[in-house]
Structures are given as C-alpha cells and as structure tokens.
C-alpha positions as a Markdown table, in Angstrom:
| # | Residue | x | y | z |
|---|---|---|---|---|
| 1 | Unk | 1.9 | -60.9 | 37.4 |
| 2 | Unk | -1.1 | -59.9 | 34.8 |
| 3 | Unk | -1.6 | -57.0 | 36.6 |
| 4 | Unk | 1.6 | -55.7 | 36.8 |
| 5 | Unk | 1.7 | -55.7 | 32.8 |
| 6 | Unk | -1.4 | -54.2 | 33.2 |
| 7 | Unk | 0.6 | -51.2 | 35.2 |
| 8 | Unk | 3.4 | -50.7 | 33.5 |
| 9 | Unk | 1.5 | -50.6 | 30.2 |
| 10 | Unk | -0.9 | -48.0 | 31.6 |
| 11 | Unk | 2.2 | -45.9 | 32.8 |
| 12 | Unk | 3.9 | -46.5 | 29.3 |
| 13 | Unk | 1.3 | -45.0 | 28.0 |
| 14 | Unk | 0.7 | -42.6 | 30.0 |
| 15 | Unk | 4.0 | -41.1 | 30.4 |
| 16 | Unk | 3.5 | -41.3 | 26.1 |
| 17 | Unk | 0.5 | -38.6 | 26.4 |
| 18 | Unk | 2.1 | -36.8 | 29.1 |
| 19 | Unk | 5.6 | -36.1 | 27.1 |
| 20 | Unk | 3.3 | -35.8 | 24.0 |
| 21 | Unk | 1.3 | -32.7 | 25.4 |
| 22 | Unk | 3.8 | -30.0 | 25.7 |
| 23 | Unk | 5.0 | -30.9 | 22.5 |
| 24 | Unk | 1.5 | -30.5 | 20.9 |
| 25 | Unk | 0.2 | -27.5 | 23.2 |
| 26 | Unk | 3.8 | -25.6 | 21.6 |
| 27 | Unk | 2.8 | -25.6 | 18.2 |
| 28 | Unk | -0.9 | -24.2 | 19.4 |
| 29 | Unk | -0.2 | -20.4 | 18.8 |
| 30 | Unk | -2.9 | -17.9 | 20.1 |
| 31 | Unk | -3.8 | -14.4 | 20.0 |
| 32 | Unk | -5.0 | -11.3 | 21.4 |
| 33 | Unk | -6.7 | -9.0 | 19.2 |
| 34 | Unk | -7.7 | -5.8 | 20.3 |
| 35 | Unk | -10.3 | -3.0 | 18.8 |
| 36 | Unk | -7.8 | -0.3 | 17.1 |
| 37 | Unk | -9.0 | 3.2 | 18.7 |
| 38 | Unk | -7.2 | 5.0 | 15.9 |
| 39 | Unk | -8.8 | 5.5 | 12.4 |
| 40 | Unk | -7.7 | 4.0 | 8.7 |
| 41 | Unk | -8.0 | 6.0 | 5.2 |
| 42 | Unk | -8.1 | 4.1 | 2.2 |
| 43 | Unk | -7.7 | 7.0 | -0.5 |
| 44 | Unk | -8.3 | 9.6 | 1.9 |
| 45 | Unk | -11.9 | 7.8 | 2.6 |
| 46 | Unk | -12.1 | 6.9 | 6.4 |
| 47 | Unk | -12.4 | 2.9 | 6.9 |
| 48 | Unk | -15.5 | 2.8 | 9.4 |
| 49 | Unk | -17.4 | -0.8 | 9.7 |
| 50 | Unk | -19.5 | -1.4 | 12.9 |
| 51 | Unk | -19.4 | -5.3 | 11.9 |
| 52 | Unk | -16.2 | -5.8 | 10.7 |
| 53 | Unk | -14.1 | -3.5 | 12.9 |
| 54 | Unk | -10.4 | -2.3 | 12.6 |
| 55 | Unk | -8.3 | -5.2 | 14.9 |
| 56 | Unk | -4.6 | -4.7 | 16.2 |
| 57 | Unk | -2.6 | -8.1 | 16.9 |
| 58 | Unk | 0.7 | -7.5 | 18.5 |
| 59 | Unk | 0.8 | -4.2 | 17.0 |
| 60 | Unk | 0.1 | -5.5 | 13.8 |
| 61 | Unk | -3.3 | -3.6 | 12.1 |
| 62 | Unk | -6.1 | -5.9 | 10.7 |
| 63 | Unk | -8.8 | -4.8 | 8.3 |
| 64 | Unk | -11.1 | -7.4 | 7.1 |
| 65 | Unk | -9.2 | -8.2 | 3.2 |
| 66 | Unk | -12.9 | -7.6 | 1.3 |
| 67 | Unk | -13.5 | -4.3 | 2.8 |
| 68 | Unk | -10.6 | -2.8 | 1.3 |
| 69 | Unk | -10.5 | -4.5 | -1.3 |
| 70 | Unk | -13.4 | -3.1 | -2.3 |
| 71 | Unk | -12.7 | 0.6 | -1.3 |
| 72 | Unk | -9.6 | -0.1 | -3.9 |
| 73 | Unk | -11.5 | -1.0 | -6.5 |
| 74 | Unk | -10.7 | -4.1 | -7.0 |
| 75 | Unk | -12.5 | -7.4 | -6.3 |
| 76 | Unk | -12.2 | -9.7 | -3.9 |
| 77 | Unk | -12.9 | -13.5 | -4.6 |
| 78 | Unk | -12.6 | -16.7 | -2.9 |
| 79 | Unk | -12.0 | -19.8 | -4.4 |
| 80 | Unk | -12.3 | -22.8 | -2.9 |
| 81 | Unk | -10.1 | -24.6 | -5.0 |
| 82 | Unk | -7.1 | -24.0 | -4.4 |
| 83 | Unk | -8.8 | -22.6 | -1.3 |
| 84 | Unk | -6.7 | -19.4 | -1.6 |
| 85 | Unk | -8.0 | -15.5 | -1.9 |
| 86 | Unk | -7.5 | -14.0 | -5.6 |
| 87 | Unk | -7.9 | -9.9 | -5.5 |
| 88 | Unk | -8.0 | -8.5 | -9.4 |
| 89 | Unk | -7.8 | -5.1 | -9.5 |
| 90 | Unk | -8.1 | -3.7 | -13.7 |
| 91 | Unk | -6.1 | -1.0 | -13.8 |
| 92 | Unk | -5.7 | 1.7 | -16.9 |
| 93 | Unk | -2.3 | 1.7 | -17.9 |
| 94 | Unk | -2.3 | 5.7 | -19.0 |
| 95 | Unk | 1.1 | 7.4 | -19.4 |
| 96 | Unk | 3.3 | 8.4 | -22.1 |
| 97 | Unk | 6.8 | 7.7 | -23.0 |
| 98 | Unk | 8.5 | 8.2 | -19.5 |
| 99 | Unk | 5.3 | 7.9 | -16.8 |
| 100 | Unk | 2.8 | 5.6 | -16.6 |
| 101 | Unk | -0.1 | 4.0 | -13.8 |
| 102 | Unk | 0.1 | 7.2 | -12.0 |
| 103 | Unk | -2.1 | 7.9 | -8.4 |
| 104 | Unk | -2.4 | 10.8 | -6.2 |
| 105 | Unk | -4.3 | 10.7 | -2.5 |
| 106 | Unk | -3.9 | 12.8 | -0.3 |
| 107 | Unk | -5.9 | 16.5 | 0.6 |
| 108 | Unk | -5.1 | 19.6 | 1.7 |
| 109 | Unk | -1.7 | 20.1 | 0.7 |
| 110 | Unk | -0.1 | 17.0 | 1.8 |
| 111 | Unk | -0.1 | 14.4 | -1.4 |
| 112 | Unk | 1.7 | 10.8 | -2.0 |
| 113 | Unk | 2.4 | 10.1 | -5.6 |
| 114 | Unk | 2.8 | 6.6 | -6.7 |
| 115 | Unk | 3.5 | 5.4 | -10.0 |
| 116 | Unk | 6.4 | 4.2 | -12.8 |
| 117 | Unk | 9.1 | 5.8 | -14.3 |
| 118 | Unk | 10.6 | 5.0 | -17.7 |
| 119 | Unk | 13.5 | 7.7 | -17.7 |
| 120 | Unk | 17.3 | 8.4 | -18.2 |
| 121 | Unk | 20.3 | 8.1 | -16.3 |
| 122 | Unk | 17.4 | 7.0 | -13.7 |
| 123 | Unk | 16.7 | 10.6 | -13.3 |
| 124 | Unk | 12.8 | 12.7 | -12.6 |
| 125 | Unk | 12.0 | 16.1 | -12.2 |
| 126 | Unk | 8.6 | 17.4 | -11.2 |
| 127 | Unk | 7.0 | 20.7 | -11.1 |
| 128 | Unk | 3.9 | 22.0 | -8.7 |
| 129 | Unk | 1.8 | 25.2 | -9.6 |
| 130 | Unk | -1.3 | 26.5 | -8.7 |
| 131 | Unk | -2.6 | 26.7 | -12.3 |
| 132 | Unk | -0.3 | 29.9 | -13.1 |
| 133 | Unk | 3.1 | 30.1 | -11.4 |
| 134 | Unk | 5.3 | 26.8 | -10.1 |
| 135 | Unk | 5.5 | 27.4 | -6.8 |
| 136 | Unk | 8.7 | 24.8 | -6.7 |
| 137 | Unk | 10.3 | 22.0 | -8.5 |
| 138 | Unk | 12.6 | 19.4 | -7.9 |
| 139 | Unk | 14.8 | 15.7 | -8.8 |
| 140 | Unk | 14.1 | 12.5 | -8.0 |
| 141 | Unk | 16.7 | 9.7 | -8.5 |
| 142 | Unk | 14.5 | 6.4 | -9.1 |
| 143 | Unk | 15.9 | 3.1 | -8.8 |
| 144 | Unk | 16.6 | 1.8 | -12.4 |
| 145 | Unk | 17.2 | 4.2 | -15.2 |
| 146 | Unk | 15.4 | 3.6 | -19.2 |
| 147 | Unk | 14.4 | 0.6 | -20.5 |
| 148 | Unk | 13.7 | -0.5 | -17.2 |
| 149 | Unk | 10.3 | 0.6 | -15.7 |
| 150 | Unk | 10.6 | 1.9 | -11.9 |
| 151 | Unk | 8.4 | 2.7 | -9.5 |
| 152 | Unk | 8.7 | 5.5 | -7.2 |
| 153 | Unk | 6.4 | 7.3 | -4.6 |
| 154 | Unk | 6.7 | 11.0 | -3.5 |
| 155 | Unk | 5.7 | 12.4 | -1.0 |
| 156 | Unk | 4.7 | 16.7 | -1.9 |
| 157 | Unk | 3.8 | 19.3 | 1.2 |
| 158 | Unk | 2.6 | 22.4 | 0.3 |
| 159 | Unk | 1.9 | 25.2 | 2.4 |
| 160 | Unk | -1.4 | 26.6 | 3.2 |
| 161 | Unk | -0.2 | 29.4 | 2.2 |
| 162 | Unk | 0.5 | 28.8 | -1.1 |
| 163 | Unk | -3.2 | 26.9 | -2.4 |
| 164 | Unk | -4.9 | 28.3 | -4.5 |
| 165 | Unk | -8.0 | 29.7 | -3.7 |
| 166 | Unk | -9.7 | 29.2 | -6.7 |
| 167 | Unk | -8.3 | 26.6 | -9.1 |
| 168 | Unk | -6.4 | 23.0 | -9.7 |
| 169 | Unk | -3.5 | 22.0 | -7.7 |
| 170 | Unk | -0.8 | 20.2 | -10.4 |
| 171 | Unk | 1.8 | 18.4 | -10.8 |
| 172 | Unk | 4.1 | 18.2 | -13.6 |
| 173 | Unk | 6.0 | 14.9 | -14.0 |
| 174 | Unk | 9.0 | 15.2 | -16.3 |
| 175 | Unk | 12.7 | 15.1 | -17.6 |
| 176 | Unk | 15.2 | 16.7 | -19.0 |
| 177 | Unk | 16.4 | 16.1 | -22.6 |
| 178 | Unk | 20.0 | 15.1 | -22.2 |
| 179 | Unk | 20.3 | 16.5 | -26.1 |
| 180 | Unk | 19.5 | 20.1 | -25.1 |
| 181 | Unk | 18.3 | 20.4 | -21.4 |
| 182 | Unk | 14.7 | 20.9 | -23.1 |
| 183 | Unk | 12.1 | 19.3 | -20.6 |
| 184 | Unk | 10.5 | 16.2 | -22.3 |
| 185 | Unk | 7.8 | 13.4 | -21.8 |
| 186 | Unk | 6.1 | 15.6 | -19.6 |
| 187 | Unk | 3.1 | 14.0 | -17.4 |
| 188 | Unk | 0.2 | 16.6 | -15.7 |
| 189 | Unk | -1.8 | 15.0 | -13.1 |
| 190 | Unk | -4.6 | 17.2 | -11.2 |
| 191 | Unk | -3.4 | 17.0 | -7.6 |
| 192 | Unk | -6.7 | 18.1 | -5.8 |
| 193 | Unk | -9.4 | 21.1 | -7.2 |
| 194 | Unk | -10.4 | 24.3 | -5.0 |
| 195 | Unk | -13.6 | 26.6 | -5.4 |
C-alpha cells in the first residue's frame, strides 16, 4: 500500500508539472533580430555605430535609444526608481502668433517641415522662393483652427533645375487675412543654403 501511495503521489506531481509546463512555455516569447542592411538617417545624418548596430525584428527597425536621443539633441537618462527611461529635449519655442516650433530636415530639393500652426479656419499657406522669385505657393489644411495649436507636416520637393546656384532656398509660412486678403503672420524659414 505504501508503494502505491508513493506511486500515486509521484503520478499526481508529474501530471501537474506536465500540464503546467506548456502554460509556462506559452508565456515565453522569442524574437529573432537580424542586422539591418539599409541605412537610417537622423536629421539628415546617417546613423553609424559598429558596436551598437541597427536591428530588424519582424519587419520593425530598432536603434539604440540613447544613440538616437543624442543625435536628436535630447538627454536620455535611466532612472533606477521607478525603473524607467526619461528622454528630455529642451525646445526653444520660436515663432509668431500663427507658427511655432518649426523644424526642417532634408537636402538637395527634398524637405520635410514639421511644426505647429494656429491659423484662422485651420487654413495656412506656404511659399518657396530661391531668394529672388517665388517658385510655388500652396494652401494646406491643418486639423484644428485657432485658437488651438495644430501640428503640421509639409513635404516639399523642388526640382533640381529650380534650386539656386548661389543663395538660400527659403520657405515662407503665412496665412491670408480674412479682413483684407493681405499676407499676415509671415514666418520665414531657411530650407538650405547653396554656394
């Protein structure tokens, strides 16, 4: 009888472990990371680091957080308590009544402009000039109109034939006055200098 009790106890413990193991194994997830074979640019500068490579996991690109933060001019700090990463970037809020925090990236005629707009009826305009003449002007709708600030992103492509040989390619952000149709709240942003 004692032998049977030992066998039964062992059988129960074994069964419990066998049913618990698949449940435990299901909670463990594995990832396969491969070195990315394509470049990543941060504000127009290529990310290159032999010790901390760019990785690709299931189609998503992973770059070391501290490296990207530093390239963007941010402070990256590890806080032991409460065990979290803090990223801070002191942004100089420059602008006027209608536009602020405008940042330009890109070169050679292809630019991305991000910022915030507070414009009447959520409508803003922009124009690109070579310093002597306007190359084009466009109207853009943002998500919210004044008094709210609304984030915007512009993609500007200037053909190589229209780039200045010697001068600065400029972007003007503005809105037309509802009162008299004049340009108001003009904010000039250099896109790129050529020489």
